[in-house]
Rosetta silent file (secondary structure, phi, psi, omega in degrees, C-alpha in Angstrom):
SEQUENCE: AMVTVADVMADNGVVHVIDAVLLPPTDVILSHTEKYGNILVDHNGNTLYFFTKDADGNSLCQDGCLDNWPVFYAPQLSVGNGLNASDFNMIDRGDGNMQTTYKGWPLYYFAGDHSAGDINGEGLGNKWFVAKPDYTIMVVDHQLTGLDHVEYKGDYTPGQEIIQYFTDDKGNTLYIWIKDNKNQNNFTADDFSNNGIWPIYEETEIIVPSSLNQELFGVIEVYGKKQLTYKGWPLYFFGKDENRGENKGVSVPAPGIWPVAQAGINPAIDKTVVDIIVNSEDHNTLEAAVVAAELADDLAGEGPFTVFAPTDDAFA
SCORE:     score description
SCORE:     0.000 S_00000001
   1 L     0.000  128.150 -176.255  -11.776   34.526   20.281 S_00000001
   2 L  -103.520  144.638  175.816  -12.279   38.221   20.858 S_00000001
   3 E   -75.550  124.500  178.723  -13.567   39.914   24.029 S_00000001
   4 E  -101.961  -30.955  175.379  -16.893   41.602   23.306 S_00000001
   5 E  -135.222  126.388 -175.539  -17.763   42.749   26.841 S_00000001
   6 E  -116.981  156.479  170.185  -15.036   43.298   29.444 S_00000001
   7 E    56.589   48.003  170.766  -14.848   43.893   33.186 S_00000001
   8 E   -82.976  109.817 -172.754  -18.320   42.819   34.239 S_00000001
   9 E   -79.723  133.804  172.595  -17.878   42.998   37.992 S_00000001
  10 E  -121.459  166.366 -178.938  -19.318   40.305   40.225 S_00000001
  11 L   -62.001  -28.815 -175.221  -19.148   39.987   44.002 S_00000001
  12 L  -120.289   20.287  178.857  -16.604   37.202   43.689 S_00000001
  13 E   164.738 -165.439 -178.813  -14.743   38.020   40.468 S_00000001
  14 E  -128.248  137.944  179.944  -14.752   39.586   37.029 S_00000001
  15 E  -108.345  132.810  169.735  -16.555   38.365   33.892 S_00000001
  16 E  -118.855  133.404  179.859  -15.295   38.843   30.328 S_00000001
  17 E   -98.259  130.676  178.547  -17.579   37.863   27.428 S_00000001
  18 E  -117.776  164.407 -170.497  -15.959   36.364   24.289 S_00000001
  19 L  -102.240   11.689  179.752  -17.377   35.702   20.823 S_00000001
  20 L  -156.447  165.543  178.531  -16.285   32.088   20.253 S_00000001
  21 L   -80.252  132.113  175.760  -15.682   28.790   22.029 S_00000001
  22 L   -82.318  128.247  179.710  -12.152   28.359   23.396 S_00000001
  23 L  -122.865  149.985  175.530  -10.614   25.022   22.366 S_00000001
  24 L   -68.326  161.181  179.333   -7.275   23.447   23.309 S_00000001
  25 L   -57.740  139.920  176.822   -4.582   23.329   20.585 S_00000001
  26 L   -76.429  127.525 -174.294   -5.230   20.664   17.926 S_00000001
  27 L   -71.997  -40.920 -179.402   -2.530   17.984   18.189 S_00000001
  28 E  -131.658  131.208  178.192   -2.618   16.828   14.546 S_00000001
  29 E  -132.734  164.715  174.310   -3.850   18.797   11.572 S_00000001
  30 E   -90.647  134.470  175.573   -3.775   18.486    7.793 S_00000001
  31 E  -123.037  129.830 -179.014   -1.408   20.753    5.945 S_00000001
  32 E   -90.560  129.550  176.758   -1.608   21.076    2.160 S_00000001
  33 E  -120.491  150.043 -179.599    1.675   21.088    0.250 S_00000001
  34 L   -67.887  -35.523 -173.793    2.193   21.623   -3.457 S_00000001
  35 L   -85.323  -39.293 -172.152    4.563   18.665   -3.807 S_00000001
  36 L  -113.889    2.461 -177.488    3.008   16.023   -1.526 S_00000001
  37 E    73.599 -146.197 -179.995   -0.617   17.069   -1.235 S_00000001
  38 E   -77.420  131.625  177.872   -2.186   16.785    2.225 S_00000001
  39 E  -131.581  162.789  178.299    0.186   15.710    4.979 S_00000001
  40 E   -91.196  130.880  175.600   -0.042   15.281    8.753 S_00000001
  41 E  -134.667  160.990  175.684    1.632   17.890   10.956 S_00000001
  42 E   -81.476 -176.787 -173.052    1.469   18.720   14.654 S_00000001
  43 L   -68.181  -14.418  175.752   -0.158   21.906   15.981 S_00000001
  44 L   -94.724    0.122  179.745    3.069   23.826   15.375 S_00000001
  45 L    88.765   12.155  179.296    3.250   22.710   11.734 S_00000001
  46 L   -81.302  131.912 -174.282    6.031   20.149   12.224 S_00000001
  47 E   -68.594  143.038  176.540    5.883   17.284    9.696 S_00000001
  48 L  -111.277  152.379 -171.555    5.091   13.722   10.838 S_00000001
  49 E  -133.554  158.407  169.693    6.485   10.557    9.215 S_00000001
  50 E  -106.003  153.613  177.659    5.967    6.790    8.735 S_00000001
  51 E  -118.658  124.442 -173.354    8.745    4.163    8.996 S_00000001
  52 L   -66.120  -21.518  179.970    8.557    1.222    6.545 S_00000001
  53 L   -77.239   -9.489  179.393    9.997   -1.228    9.082 S_00000001
  54 L   -85.170   49.109 -171.285    6.943   -0.737   11.328 S_00000001
  55 L   -62.387  -38.799 -176.430    5.065   -3.292    9.218 S_00000001
  56 L   -94.957    8.173  177.509    3.105   -4.899   12.061 S_00000001
  57 L    94.847   -5.386  175.450    2.317   -1.622   13.830 S_00000001
  58 L   -96.848  147.257 -178.045    5.099   -1.828   16.415 S_00000001
  59 L   -78.684  122.933  174.417    7.929    0.695   16.373 S_00000001
  60 L  -101.473    6.893  173.494   11.244   -0.729   15.187 S_00000001
  61 L   -87.891  104.704 -174.302   12.984    2.625   15.542 S_00000001
  62 L  -127.874  162.863  172.033   14.921    2.050   18.731 S_00000001
  63 L    50.731 -121.532 -174.591   17.977    3.385   20.566 S_00000001
  64 L   -62.109  -25.625  177.659   20.159    5.508   18.247 S_00000001
  65 H   -57.017  -35.518 -176.062   17.448    5.638   15.593 S_00000001
  66 H   -70.506  -15.879  176.618   15.429    7.873   17.912 S_00000001
  67 H   -64.485  -36.312  179.306   18.154   10.528   17.849 S_00000001
  68 H   -94.737  -22.426 -174.604   17.154   11.310   14.268 S_00000001
  69 L  -131.048   75.691  178.945   13.514   10.253   14.474 S_00000001
  70 L   -62.939  147.698 -178.925   11.908   11.346   17.779 S_00000001
  71 E   -76.960  153.563  171.576    8.497    9.839   18.513 S_00000001
  72 L  -105.001  130.577  178.853    5.280   11.822   18.393 S_00000001
  73 L  -145.967  127.343  174.724    2.908   11.322   21.309 S_00000001
  74 L  -126.687  107.136 -172.787   -0.219   13.222   22.315 S_00000001
  75 L   -63.589  -35.723  177.981   -1.864   11.648   25.384 S_00000001
  76 L  -122.073   79.056 -167.486   -5.254   13.335   24.884 S_00000001
  77 L   -69.064  134.003  168.122   -5.310   13.617   21.127 S_00000001
  78 L  -124.454  140.997 -174.193   -7.416   16.165   19.292 S_00000001
  79 E  -120.918  155.071 -177.627   -7.466   16.224   15.486 S_00000001
  80 L   -86.993 -179.139 -179.514   -8.210   18.872   12.911 S_00000001
  81 L   -60.218  141.043  179.235  -10.703   19.042   10.075 S_00000001
  82 L    89.416   -5.777  178.216  -10.468   16.259    7.511 S_00000001
  83 L  -115.408  146.840  177.677   -9.074   13.723    9.990 S_00000001
  84 L  -104.143  125.003  179.885  -10.947   10.987   11.878 S_00000001
  85 H   -58.609  -28.522 -177.861  -10.063   10.498   15.516 S_00000001
  86 H   -68.085  -17.546  178.278  -10.843    6.765   15.085 S_00000001
  87 H   -79.388  -10.152 -177.473   -7.792    6.440   12.780 S_00000001
  88 E  -103.337  149.287  176.501   -5.496    7.356   15.670 S_00000001
  89 E  -153.366 -170.453  176.086   -4.356    5.176   18.517 S_00000001
  90 E  -141.531  150.954  178.128   -1.359    4.756   20.801 S_00000001
  91 E  -125.887  152.407  171.415    1.148    1.989   21.440 S_00000001
  92 E   -87.824  116.970 -175.346    3.431    1.133   24.320 S_00000001
  93 L   -71.783  -14.714 -178.704    6.923    1.207   22.842 S_00000001
  94 L    86.055   -2.176  177.871    8.286   -1.130   25.498 S_00000001
  95 L  -111.725   18.710 -178.820   10.928    1.392   26.549 S_00000001
  96 L    90.349    1.080 -178.681    8.719    3.154   29.065 S_00000001
  97 L  -120.940  156.783  176.367    7.306    5.577   26.488 S_00000001
  98 E  -106.117  163.292  179.948    4.096    5.762   24.483 S_00000001
  99 E  -147.036  138.801  177.717    3.670    6.699   20.823 S_00000001
 100 E   -81.041  141.919  177.390    0.728    7.916   18.752 S_00000001
 101 E  -121.262  155.191  175.297   -0.201    5.915   15.643 S_00000001
 102 E  -130.315  120.263 -175.451   -2.222    6.768   12.540 S_00000001
 103 L    51.952   34.014  178.707   -3.948    3.943   10.651 S_00000001
 104 L    88.470   -7.164 -179.999   -1.575    1.646   12.558 S_00000001
 105 E   -90.588  119.277  171.008    1.584    3.568   11.576 S_00000001
 106 E   -59.295  141.284 -175.173    3.652    4.892   14.516 S_00000001
 107 L  -103.799  141.064 -177.229    4.301    8.604   13.996 S_00000001
 108 E  -134.850  158.998  163.635    7.699   10.315   14.163 S_00000001
 109 L   -96.725  169.156  170.583    9.379   13.672   13.728 S_00000001
 110 L  -118.448  126.949 -177.336   12.635   14.146   11.795 S_00000001
 111 L   -63.109  -21.313  179.601   15.489   15.877   13.588 S_00000001
 112 L   -81.859   -4.133  172.492   16.590   17.382   10.278 S_00000001
 113 L   -87.244  110.793 -171.709   13.381   19.413   10.021 S_00000001
 114 L   -95.604  -13.640  179.018   14.440   22.672   11.644 S_00000001
 115 L  -151.011  163.209  179.713   11.286   24.722   11.213 S_00000001
 116 L   -55.907  136.062  179.704    7.575   24.336   10.565 S_00000001
 117 L    94.762  -14.870  176.591    6.876   23.240    7.009 S_00000001
 118 L   -67.755  140.266  177.024   10.197   21.442    6.502 S_00000001
 119 L  -134.677   55.047 -175.503    9.868   17.979    4.881 S_00000001
 120 L   -80.234  -12.046 -178.011   13.529   16.988    4.754 S_00000001
 121 L   -89.889   -5.471 -175.558   12.919   13.394    5.867 S_00000001
 122 L   -61.680  123.972  173.707   10.843   12.350    2.865 S_00000001
 123 L    77.429    5.311 -176.868   12.215    9.237    1.165 S_00000001
 124 H   -61.934  125.549  179.916   15.368    8.986    3.292 S_00000001
 125 H    63.600   10.718 -173.522   16.916    5.551    2.837 S_00000001
 126 H    56.358   28.464 -177.698   13.694    4.555    1.050 S_00000001
 127 L  -124.881  -18.886 -174.606   12.479    3.845    4.593 S_00000001
 128 E  -122.437  127.763 -178.239   10.924    7.120    5.790 S_00000001
 129 E  -136.699  144.337 -179.545    7.911    8.786    4.190 S_00000001
 130 E   -58.189  140.100  179.740    5.773   11.746    5.098 S_00000001
 131 L   -74.702  123.143  179.005    2.548   10.752    6.850 S_00000001
 132 L  -125.455  151.265 -179.771   -0.421   11.236    4.523 S_00000001
 133 L   -84.794  -10.459 -166.443   -4.114   10.512    5.052 S_00000001
 134 L  -126.471   19.002  174.140   -4.799    9.321    1.514 S_00000001
 135 L   -56.179  137.532  167.276   -2.119    6.810    0.471 S_00000001
 136 L  -105.831  -16.507  172.841   -3.593    3.992   -1.586 S_00000001
 137 L  -131.688  131.094  169.665   -0.195    2.275   -1.779 S_00000001
 138 E  -128.334  169.581  178.940    2.430    2.173    0.983 S_00000001
 139 E  -123.434  147.321  175.640    5.603    0.131    1.329 S_00000001
 140 E  -131.827  155.498  171.782    6.928   -1.953    4.205 S_00000001
 141 E  -112.011  114.712 -169.573   10.199   -3.766    4.895 S_00000001
 142 E  -157.141  160.208  175.080    9.328   -7.093    6.476 S_00000001
 143 E   -79.196  140.131  173.816   10.001  -10.832    6.664 S_00000001
 144 E   -86.869  129.353  178.034    7.787  -13.139    4.582 S_00000001
 145 E  -137.045  112.001 -172.908    6.110  -15.866    6.644 S_00000001
 146 L   -74.182  174.082  175.118    3.675  -18.160    4.861 S_00000001
 147 L   -61.979  -22.365  178.317    0.491  -19.815    6.008 S_00000001
 148 L   -83.582    6.214  178.478    2.670  -22.902    6.466 S_00000001
 149 L    69.451    9.605  177.350    4.627  -20.957    9.166 S_00000001
 150 L   -90.137  138.839  174.960    7.810  -21.173    7.065 S_00000001
 151 E   -85.640  138.791 -176.479    9.915  -18.031    6.623 S_00000001
 152 E  -124.744  147.994  172.729   10.781  -17.180    3.011 S_00000001
 153 L   -85.920  179.174 -176.556   13.373  -15.037    1.283 S_00000001
 154 L   -64.930  -20.308  176.508   12.610  -12.759   -1.637 S_00000001
 155 L   -93.779    8.676  175.905   13.108  -15.611   -4.126 S_00000001
 156 L    67.653   26.321  166.174   10.532  -17.700   -2.194 S_00000001
 157 L   -99.196  152.653 -177.939   13.022  -20.226   -0.920 S_00000001
 158 E   -60.330  138.740  177.890   13.031  -20.882    2.846 S_00000001
 159 L   152.342  172.204 -178.280   15.130  -18.457    4.840 S_00000001
 160 L  -101.359  127.538  177.298   15.247  -15.111    6.574 S_00000001
 161 L  -163.635  130.377  175.711   15.383  -11.906    4.540 S_00000001
 162 E   -86.454  122.547  177.995   13.747   -8.519    4.974 S_00000001
 163 E  -123.984  159.585  178.710   12.260   -7.368    1.671 S_00000001
 164 E  -100.865  133.696 -179.983   10.245   -4.321    0.673 S_00000001
 165 E  -148.381  174.885 -173.107    6.774   -4.790   -0.763 S_00000001
 166 E   -89.971  146.542  169.476    3.446   -2.984   -1.213 S_00000001
 167 E  -134.773  174.561  169.506    0.575   -2.644    1.232 S_00000001
 168 L   -83.186 -169.668 -174.148   -2.561   -0.545    1.351 S_00000001
 169 L   -67.361  -19.087 -179.120   -2.775    2.532    3.574 S_00000001
 170 L  -104.601   12.351  174.880   -3.321    0.407    6.685 S_00000001
 171 L    85.431   14.419  178.323   -0.418   -1.964    6.102 S_00000001
 172 L   -83.238  129.223 -172.143   -2.388   -4.872    4.595 S_00000001
 173 E   -64.034  140.591  176.426   -0.207   -6.918    2.224 S_00000001
 174 L  -112.424  141.898 -174.811   -0.849   -6.784   -1.538 S_00000001
 175 E  -126.215  163.583  166.273   -0.175   -9.716   -3.899 S_00000001
 176 L  -121.579  162.259  176.624   -0.089  -10.571   -7.600 S_00000001
 177 L  -113.666  126.663 -172.406   -1.041  -13.882   -9.263 S_00000001
 178 L   -67.483  -13.186  179.923    1.519  -15.275  -11.697 S_00000001
 179 L   -93.647    0.686  174.173   -1.222  -16.584  -14.022 S_00000001
 180 L   -76.562  162.282  173.831   -2.663  -13.127  -14.678 S_00000001
 181 E  -118.224  174.636 -176.164   -1.841  -11.199  -17.841 S_00000001
 182 L   -56.971  119.713  178.679   -1.342   -7.513  -18.460 S_00000001
 183 L    55.102   31.187 -179.596   -4.406   -5.666  -17.163 S_00000001
 184 E  -136.772  116.453  176.497   -6.296   -8.964  -17.106 S_00000001
 185 L   -85.815  110.832 -179.591   -7.598  -10.664  -13.956 S_00000001
 186 L   -98.316    2.205 -174.657   -7.696  -14.400  -14.719 S_00000001
 187 L  -101.027  -47.789 -169.557   -8.572  -15.495  -11.179 S_00000001
 188 L   -68.041  130.059  178.039  -11.746  -13.810   -9.998 S_00000001
 189 L   -73.447  153.832 -176.252  -15.009  -15.588  -10.855 S_00000001
 190 L   -65.767  -20.942  176.591  -17.756  -13.552  -12.501 S_00000001
 191 L   -98.953    6.235  179.277  -19.968  -14.048   -9.432 S_00000001
 192 L    59.271   27.830 -179.261  -17.060  -13.192   -7.069 S_00000001
 193 L   -68.524  -22.108  178.359  -17.540  -16.557   -5.350 S_00000001
 194 L  -106.545   13.452 -177.693  -13.769  -16.859   -4.814 S_00000001
 195 L   -72.407  -20.751  177.454  -13.224  -13.228   -3.838 S_00000001
 196 L   -70.301  -26.404  179.769  -13.146  -14.144   -0.153 S_00000001
 197 L   -77.702  -51.480  179.354   -9.966  -16.168   -0.725 S_00000001
 198 L  -129.249   81.377 -178.820   -8.115  -13.537   -2.759 S_00000001
 199 L   -63.493  137.571  175.720  -10.097  -10.278   -2.572 S_00000001
 200 E   -72.142  151.026  176.424   -9.351   -7.804   -5.333 S_00000001
 201 L   -83.985   97.152 -177.564   -7.987   -4.426   -4.264 S_00000001
 202 L   -80.457   98.883 -176.666  -10.987   -2.271   -5.130 S_00000001
 203 L  -154.095  143.916  177.974   -9.452    1.156   -5.583 S_00000001
 204 L  -118.884  -20.907  178.364   -9.480    3.883   -8.210 S_00000001
 205 L   -84.415  146.438  179.638   -7.226    6.521   -6.641 S_00000001
 206 L  -124.975   96.592  179.719   -3.446    6.230   -7.103 S_00000001
 207 L  -128.688  114.600 -167.821   -1.544    7.982   -4.302 S_00000001
 208 L  -129.094  161.493  173.511    1.886    6.520   -3.625 S_00000001
 209 L   -62.128  159.236 -174.196    5.104    7.352   -1.729 S_00000001
 210 L   -65.651  -16.825 -179.789    7.587    9.549   -3.563 S_00000001
 211 L   -78.520  -12.434 -177.420    9.910    6.590   -4.220 S_00000001
 212 L  -104.807  150.244  177.858    7.343    4.964   -6.540 S_00000001
 213 L   -88.947  109.652 -177.013    6.372    5.924  -10.084 S_00000001
 214 H   -60.208  -28.248 -176.601    2.670    6.692  -10.015 S_00000001
 215 H   -70.221  -14.474  178.942    2.410    6.156  -13.778 S_00000001
 216 H   -82.276   -6.651  178.129    3.131    2.420  -13.341 S_00000001
 217 E   -99.033  152.876  179.008   -0.191    1.985  -11.512 S_00000001
 218 E  -153.946 -175.961 -179.336   -3.544    1.716  -13.202 S_00000001
 219 E  -134.512  132.623  175.001   -7.150    0.624  -12.794 S_00000001
 220 E  -120.366  165.096  176.209   -9.029   -2.147  -14.603 S_00000001
 221 E  -103.143  132.371  179.471  -12.646   -3.268  -14.512 S_00000001
 222 E  -126.019   99.653  178.987  -13.434   -6.753  -13.197 S_00000001
 223 L    49.030   47.634  174.975  -17.075   -7.746  -13.701 S_00000001
 224 L    91.229   -6.461  177.636  -18.310   -4.271  -12.836 S_00000001
 225 E  -112.309  158.956 -179.661  -15.806   -3.540  -10.049 S_00000001
 226 E   -98.701  139.711  179.415  -12.572   -1.575  -10.176 S_00000001
 227 E  -132.216  132.548  178.745   -9.198   -3.167   -9.355 S_00000001
 228 E   -76.301  144.549  179.496   -5.865   -1.410   -8.888 S_00000001
 229 E  -127.883  160.271  172.572   -2.912   -2.698  -10.945 S_00000001
 230 E  -136.526  124.230 -174.990    0.872   -2.277  -10.929 S_00000001
 231 L    51.662   33.355 -179.405    2.893   -2.742  -14.121 S_00000001
 232 L    87.555  -10.610 -179.917   -0.248   -4.378  -15.491 S_00000001
 233 E   -82.275  121.533  171.732   -0.504   -6.863  -12.595 S_00000001
 234 E   -62.403  142.462 -175.731   -3.914   -6.847  -10.845 S_00000001
 235 L  -104.778  138.081 -176.598   -3.476   -6.431   -7.069 S_00000001
 236 E  -130.874  159.643  163.915   -5.099   -8.696   -4.455 S_00000001
 237 L  -100.311  170.619  171.359   -5.304   -9.221   -0.710 S_00000001
 238 L  -112.465  128.090 -172.769   -5.186  -12.669    0.947 S_00000001
 239 L   -61.563  -23.846 -177.841   -8.295  -13.537    2.908 S_00000001
 240 L   -96.384    5.029  169.030   -6.395  -15.218    5.738 S_00000001
 241 L   -80.952   92.194 -172.907   -4.153  -12.240    6.440 S_00000001
 242 L   -85.932  -23.220 -175.253   -6.139  -11.227    9.484 S_00000001
 243 L  -123.963  153.436  176.476   -3.654   -8.806   11.036 S_00000001
 244 L   -54.620  136.771  177.596   -1.520   -5.940    9.830 S_00000001
 245 L    90.460  -13.250  179.303    1.903   -7.114    8.649 S_00000001
 246 L   -76.480  145.028  177.968    0.861  -10.683    7.851 S_00000001
 247 L  -139.945   47.638 -174.075    1.816  -12.090    4.434 S_00000001
 248 H   -62.828  -23.552 -174.574    0.620  -15.683    4.751 S_00000001
 249 H   -66.317  -12.503 -175.760   -0.415  -15.879    1.107 S_00000001
 250 H   -67.136  -16.023 -179.728    3.161  -16.307   -0.111 S_00000001
 251 H  -105.960    6.131 -173.005    3.015  -20.064    0.528 S_00000001
 252 L  -109.626  130.217  -14.590   -0.449  -20.678   -0.962 S_00000001
 253 L   -75.746  -10.300  175.652   -0.845  -23.060   -2.753 S_00000001
 254 L  -153.099  152.710 -178.627    2.944  -23.155   -3.151 S_00000001
 255 L   -55.798  132.571  176.631    5.683  -20.542   -2.690 S_00000001
 256 L    93.390   -7.281  177.933    5.880  -18.074   -5.560 S_00000001
 257 L   -75.962  -38.851  176.378    2.381  -18.625   -6.965 S_00000001
 258 L  -121.802   78.690  179.162    1.083  -15.492   -5.218 S_00000001
 259 L   -68.908  155.574  170.666    4.150  -13.240   -4.759 S_00000001
 260 E   -69.573  146.929  178.281    3.910  -10.013   -2.805 S_00000001
 261 L   -77.329  130.507 -179.445    3.661   -6.970   -5.059 S_00000001
 262 L  -150.133  162.712 -172.708    6.902   -5.009   -5.112 S_00000001
 263 L   -62.119  -27.801 -174.279    8.697   -2.429   -7.205 S_00000001
 264 L   -83.326   -0.703 -176.816   11.178   -4.939   -8.647 S_00000001
 265 L   -70.908  151.035  175.856    8.674   -7.233  -10.364 S_00000001
 266 L   -74.200  151.354  178.458    8.701   -7.571  -14.144 S_00000001
 267 L   -61.964  147.048  173.460    5.723   -6.114  -16.029 S_00000001
 268 L   -66.608  147.467 -176.367    2.824   -8.428  -16.732 S_00000001
 269 L  -105.636  152.083  173.714    2.745   -9.577  -20.339 S_00000001
 270 L   -69.970  148.087  175.334   -0.067   -9.623  -22.848 S_00000001
 271 L  -105.778  112.394 -179.598   -1.413  -13.059  -23.746 S_00000001
 272 L  -100.779  173.256  174.913   -1.730  -13.429  -27.511 S_00000001
 273 H   -56.365  -41.305 -179.750   -3.062  -16.249  -29.662 S_00000001
 274 H   -62.875  -40.796  178.748    0.567  -17.292  -30.246 S_00000001
 275 H   -59.154  -43.158 -178.990    1.215  -17.443  -26.477 S_00000001
 276 H   -63.480  -42.991 -179.616   -1.737  -19.795  -26.023 S_00000001
 277 H   -65.844  -46.951 -176.416   -0.540  -22.068  -28.851 S_00000001
 278 H   -64.761  -37.769 -175.850    3.098  -22.104  -27.710 S_00000001
 279 H   -85.063   -2.985 -179.434    2.216  -22.763  -24.061 S_00000001
 280 L   -86.513  138.408  177.203   -0.211  -25.551  -24.858 S_00000001
 281 L   -83.001   -7.966 -174.415    0.960  -29.158  -24.533 S_00000001
 282 L  -108.366    5.115 -174.865   -1.659  -30.266  -27.056 S_00000001
 283 L  -128.815   38.913 -178.656   -0.812  -27.993  -29.999 S_00000001
 284 H   -66.298  -40.227  179.730    2.799  -28.806  -30.908 S_00000001
 285 H   -66.587  -42.595  177.826    1.991  -29.601  -34.537 S_00000001
 286 H   -62.504  -41.375  178.290   -0.011  -26.384  -34.910 S_00000001
 287 H   -58.511  -44.956  179.714    2.872  -24.427  -33.347 S_00000001
 288 H   -63.493  -38.099 -179.360    5.284  -25.910  -35.894 S_00000001
 289 H   -67.889  -41.772  179.256    2.890  -25.081  -38.721 S_00000001
 290 H   -61.997  -43.075  179.435    2.436  -21.458  -37.564 S_00000001
 291 H   -65.540  -44.712 -178.520    6.211  -20.993  -37.357 S_00000001
 292 H   -63.254  -34.542 -179.290    6.783  -22.652  -40.747 S_00000001
 293 L   -85.419    2.615  179.629    4.150  -20.427  -42.360 S_00000001
 294 L    56.130   41.799  179.569    5.763  -17.345  -40.764 S_00000001
 295 L  -103.140   -2.229 -174.582    2.464  -16.417  -39.107 S_00000001
 296 H   -60.463  -45.242 -179.220    3.754  -16.070  -35.521 S_00000001
 297 H   -66.327  -39.217  179.741    4.284  -12.297  -35.756 S_00000001
 298 H   -63.306  -45.001 -176.884    0.923  -11.763  -37.445 S_00000001
 299 H   -76.528   -7.460  173.360   -0.976  -13.749  -34.823 S_00000001
 300 L   -95.135    3.512 -179.215    0.825  -11.843  -32.066 S_00000001
 301 L   -79.233 -166.215 -171.787   -0.531   -8.573  -33.462 S_00000001
 302 L   -68.197  -33.857 -179.158   -3.507   -6.494  -32.354 S_00000001
 303 L    70.633 -151.897    4.671   -6.213   -8.701  -33.880 S_00000001
 304 L   -79.895  147.514  179.557   -8.826   -9.659  -32.952 S_00000001
 305 L  -116.158  144.823  167.267   -8.298  -13.115  -34.399 S_00000001
 306 L  -111.999  118.404 -176.380  -10.438  -16.231  -34.370 S_00000001
 307 L  -117.355  121.552  172.677   -8.217  -19.306  -34.686 S_00000001
 308 L   -86.342  110.250 -165.649   -9.575  -22.824  -35.175 S_00000001
 309 L  -110.351   99.332  177.911   -6.774  -24.718  -33.450 S_00000001
 310 L   -68.138  138.513  176.287   -6.479  -28.471  -34.165 S_00000001
 311 L   -78.359  171.477  176.990   -4.843  -30.469  -31.413 S_00000001
 312 H   -61.399  -38.412  177.908   -2.018  -32.932  -32.003 S_00000001
 313 H   -62.708  -37.882  179.587   -4.577  -35.760  -31.779 S_00000001
 314 H   -65.539  -42.108  176.449   -6.662  -34.089  -34.480 S_00000001
 315 H   -62.280  -41.192 -179.407   -3.656  -33.893  -36.816 S_00000001
 316 L   -63.980    0.000    0.000   -2.861  -37.526  -36.072 S_00000001
């Protein structure tokens, strides 16, 4: 703001006229980077970060962790253009200090960033990622606890184990269904009558942390709506995960039927005519005939094929 008229004398002081409104420094602003796109920085340009262990919105960076990852806190927060103040909040850390959060993620600095614009903390330990406003996939490290209140390990047997899996930008758990096929949603009804139980992740943008391969994500159409996929697996939420960090769906209807989506999963497979015949309990004779006639490879090809498939009872 520039002074346009100076030294206007009054009986009780001096008036200076300026050409703009004076505002306090903006606490958080968007900074565009070539490598990471838009990121969150403080008013001095210092990069802010998320911690994957903060799955439920509470800070798990305690004690010595804070030496490398100091907390960010602005008591009367003001935000820059492109950011919504409603996405920010604050939490009581329980150690006598407060911390600012963004979309439920506690915000941190990295001690290894020595000057404005440094982003040296990105991807460290696969646990720390630059804070961005537009992630469509994030990762958390958290314990699985089903709707049945049982804790599960990564192989879906009972037990305690912290595993890393995918969430949306606000920390809501994402799942796959083991009965889906590559880029094919086999669960959702055409009228979306069961979408309240397992809502599809309706998303078309693919913005992921640097540890993930963006090319492994895709988008399919499900009865006129778009659904995000990973390695061909359609991604879902669980309707009874009411709070950030919950992953109750892992036990419904039985452990392992709806696994959490994670980087280590195998790609979804295409379902061919041969797959249907082989996996059917009623087409053993037809399966033997297809194999004997050396047609298995042909019927696993691109097609499309129409197969009139007699059951074992029909052969009998």
